[in-house]
C-alpha positions, 0 to 999 in steps of 0.5 A: 516560577514552579510549572514553568520550571517543569513546564520547559521541562515538559517540552525539553522531553519531548525534544528529545525523543526523535521522529519516528525516521521515513525507513521504519516505514513498512517494506511494502510487495505488490503481489499477484498468483503465483504463477500467473505473474506478467510477462511484461515488465511491470512498473510503479506506474503501472500498479499507480494506473492499476489500482486508480483504476486508469488503468483497467487491463494487464499487458496480456490483456487479461483484467487487472483486479486491485484489491485494498487494505483499510485507508487507515491501515499502514499498510495502505498508509506506507503503499499509499504513499510510496505508490500516490506521495499522498495518503489515503486520505488525500487521495479521497476526493480524486475517488470522489470526483472519480465517482461521478464518472463511475469509476469506484476505488478497489474493492476494500479486504479487511487484513493482509491475510485476505489480500494473499487468498484473495490475490491467490484464487482471484485471476488479475489480482494484484495488491499488496502486503508486508514484505514478510508476508508474502508467502509461496502463494505469490509472486512478488511483482516490487517492493518498496523501500524500507524493512527486509524480512528477517526471517 
């Protein structure tokens, strides 16, 4: 009887903690190099096509060079859910299929700082970082929902 009571108390304690809200997801900024934003408006649909390699060029004809963060990184998960409505793991079958058609996924960079440097220095590059990480080296094309930067 004591075990049952302890188990019930444990389950009640688990049930009382609320799951994380969608608003707790990090706010993302899709970035390009400062001063190199495409002249035409860029929609999230266009960005999704660039990141899935269905679109290889910006509206001005210059090459689009997307980069990702590692799949286990929370920003990558948030980006994937925002842009594609699917987790990085759920995108794997898509990339497996694309591989057989000669299409490789965007390269993966290890950190937000690596993304900032690559995007700032590579013509046509596009990446994503947390809103708070975006600095004067880059220009923000789009932002996801979520919290705003407070510094």
